[in-house]
N, C-alpha and C positions, 0 to 999 in steps of 0.2 A: 355644279359638281354633283355627280350622282351619289346615291347612298353607298354604293360599293366603293367609290373612290374615297369618300370620307372614312369608311371603315379601314381601308388599306392605309391611308395616311395616319389614322389614329394608331394603328398597329405598329407602323414604322416609328412613330414618335415615342411610343411606350418602350420599344426596344432600345431606342437611343437613350432614353432616360434611365432605364433599368440596367443596361449593360455595365456602365461604370460601377454602380453599386454592387451588382452581382459579381463583377470581377474582383472588386476590393474584398468582398466577403470571402470569395474563393481563395484569395491569396492569404487572408488571415487564417482561414480554416486549414490551409495546407502548411502553415508555419509549424515547424517541429515542436516548439515549446507549447503552442496552443493544443496540438494533437495529444501531446503527452499529458498536459494538464487535464484535458477532457477525459482521457483514458483512465487516469488515476481517480478522477472524480467519480465516474460511473462505475468502475470496478469496486471502489471502496463503498460506494452507495449500495450496490447489490449485496456485497458481503455483509455489511452492517444491517441491512433490512432483514436478511435471513437470520443473522445471529441475534440481534435484539428481539426479533419476533419470537425466536425460540425461548429467550429469557422471559419474555412477557408471558408466554404460556406456562412456564415453570412457576413464576411468581403468582400469576393471577388465575391460572386455569386448573389448579389442583391436579387431578389425575390426567388432565390433558397435556401436561408438560412434565419434563424430568431433566435431571442434570445431563444424562446421556444425550437427550434431544438437543440441549444447548450446544454440546460439543459437535454433534452432527450438523447443526444449523450453521455454526461458524466454519466448520471444516469444509462442508460442501459449498458454502457461500464463497470461500476462498477459491475452490475449484472453478466455480462459474466465473468468478472475477478474473482468474487467469485466462480462461478461454476467451473472455470478452476483451481483454486489453493486453494480453501477453506479447503480441507481435507489434504493439505500438509503444508502450512504455515499459514493458516487462512486468506489469501488474504487481507493483510492490505492495500497495495497500497498507503500508507500514512504514512510518517515519524512521524507525530504528533500522530497518533494512536499507532504506534509502541512505541514511547516514553512513552505514557501514560500506555500502557500495562506493560512496564518495571518498571515504577515508582510505579505502584500499586502492583508489585510483581507477576504479572501473567506470566511474561516471565523473563528469565535471561538477565541481561545487556550484557552478552557476545554475545547474538544474535542480539543486536541492530545494530552494524555495518554490519552484514550479511544482514539483512532485508533492511536497508537504502541503502546500495550499490546496491543491486538488484533493488530496486525501482528507484534509480537515473539513473542507466544505462538503464533500460527499458524505462524510460521517455525520456532520451536523444536520444535513438535510434528511439523512436516514433516521436520525433520532426524532426529528420533527414528524416524519412519516409514521413511525411506530406510535408516537404519542397521539397523532390524529386517529389512527386506526383503532387503538385500544383505549381511547379516552374514557368511554363510558365504563369499561371494565376497571380501569384505574380508579375512577371515582367511586364505583360500587365497592371495590375491595377495600379502599382506604377510608370509606365513610365521608368522602369529600375533603379530607385533609391530606395534603401531599407531604408525606413523612419521609425522612432520610433514614431514620433508625426505628427500631421497634417492630412489633409483630405485623403492623400494617404498612411497613416501609415499602415504597415503590421506586425510590430513586435508584435502587440497585438493578432495575430493569435496564438502565442506560449506562451506568458506569460501575467500576469495581469499588468495593469497600472492604476494609479489613475485618475479619471475624474477631470475636472476643479473645481467642487464644493466641492471637498474633500481636507482636509489638511492631512499631514503625520500622525499626531497623532490621528486624527479621523479615518483614515484608519486602524491604528494599533488597536484601540479599536474595530472597526468593525470586523476585523479578529479574535480577541480574542472572541468576543461574538458569532459570527457565528460558529466558530469551536467548541466553548463550547456547542452550541446547537446540533451540529453534534454528539459529543461524548456522550452527555446526552441521545440522542435518540438511539445511537448505543448500549449503555448499556441496555436500556429498551428492545430493540429488541432481545438481546442475553442473557438476565438474566433468566436462567433456574429456579431460585427460585422465580420469580415473575410472569410475564405473557408474555413469549417470543412468537415469531412468530411460526406459525404452522410448523411442520416438512416439510422441503423442500421449504419453502417460504421465508427464511431469505434473500436470494440473491435478489429476486424481491422487497421485502419490503425495503431493504437497497437502491436499485436503485431508488425507488420512493421517499425515504427520500432525496436523492441528488437533485432530480427534484424539490421537495417542497422547499428545502433550496434555490435553484437557483431562482425560480420564486418569492419567497417572500423576500429574503434577499440579493440577489446577485448584486443589482444595484450599491451600493456605492463603493465596492472595487473589484468587479469581483469574489468574494468569492473563493479565492485561497484555503483557508482552508487546505493546504497541501504543505509542503516544496518540496515534491517529484514531485508535479505537476508543480511548478513554477520555481524553480531554475535551474534544468537541461535544460529545453527548452530555458530559458533565456541565459544560457551559450552557448547553441548551436547557438542562433542568434548572439551572440557576435563573434563567430568563423566564422559564415556563411556570414558576411558582413554588419550587422547592426551596428557593432562597439560598443565602450564603452558607447554610449548613452543609451543602454539598462540597464546599471547600474546607470547612472547618473541622469536620468529623475526623478525629485522630490525625489531623494535618496530613492526610494521605494523598491528596490530590496531585502533589508534585512528583511522587515516587513513580507512577506509571509514565511520567514524561521523561524523567532523568535516567532511571535504572535500565529500561530496555535498550537505549542506544549503547550504554556502557556494556551491557551484557552481550549484545549482538556483536560488538567490536571484539570483545574478549573471545567469543565463540569462533569468530573468523580467524583470529590470530592462532588459536589452538588448532584449528583445522589446518592452517597453512604450515604450522610447525610440525605436527605429527604426520600429516599426509602430503601436503604440498611439497615439503622439502625432501620427501623420500621418493618422489616420482623420478624415474630415470630420464635424463635429458637425451633427446634424439641426437645421434652423431651428425656432426656438420661435415658436409662434403666440400673439400677445398676446390676452388675454381682456378682455372688457368689465369694467371695474372694478366695476360694479354686480353682475355675476354672481359675482365673487370675494367681494364683501361678503356677498351672500346665502348663499354656501356657508359662509363663516365663522360666520355666525349660526346656521345649521342644524346645524353640526358641533360647535360649542362645548359645548352641554349634554351630548352624548354623551361628550365627552372628559372633562368634569368628573365625570360619574357613574361612569366606569370608571377613574379616575385611579390606583387602587391596583393595577390589573392591566396597566398599560401596560408594555411591554417596553422595553429599551434602545433609544435612538434612533440608536445607531451603525449606519451602513449596512453591516452585515455579512450576506452571504448564505450560508445553510447548506443550501440546497436542492440535491439531487443534480445537477440539470441545470446548476447553476452551478459545480460542483466540477470540478477537473481529474481526469479518470480517469487512473490511472497504471500505473506500471510497476515494473519491477525488472529485475534480471538477476544473472548470476553475479558 
């Protein structure tokens, strides 16, 4: 056997061995749930890297950072996230938005854990990324002690904490109202039956919305407005050395998890009551009864022959163009 024959035989064998594996991986990657999970993971990761990086500059960098820069970081992080995953998952990047989409029947509840898991993991990895990039600055600023409160606190780079002038329940109410404003405006931006954003501008308008919320309503509680933005980085700080104090300080940790979904749902209900119920219905054109009867006769055999493959009749839309593109913030 010549060297050329051996090479050809080796190439054919490698193709035989690799083809089943490659085919299996391709099938997995084309699965809708997998694609949506990966889309939520990477879009949330990008948003959080830009947002937390801006917070790190404000806390550690002195004149190199500012509160406005934090709002811009999160806002444009959301914009890039929507461009990245909008046509795959809708780029929620926010468990409160995902919850509301499911509660309104726009998404199946089966997708809720897929979306939230992707968002949580993306946010957690983003926190780890920022910690790695700014580690020396954090140690230098804090004197080697990872503090949750006080003048050298650095845990607030990663999660929100109540200021001294706020009580727990005032903070809860603040998160409900601010997240409600977010969802209210998101529905206005994406409502094709009303006055949505121009084609191709939804991402930038949503990013501007986050900036506006931050500069106008962010002072009291840091406007977490997103369980996926707050809980995973908080858990990371617990593991990274800040300790259990990240959960014990003012018992605040659960509020950014519970209040945003409640607020987002209330905001959606308010929009549907004030705007959705006022939209005129399109007049229905009556069809000729004989035409309807003919259609029934022609369709019935197909329905019977494919009855085992019929999906649920629940009117739930899971296509990206019908999903609310979303947000997050600090």
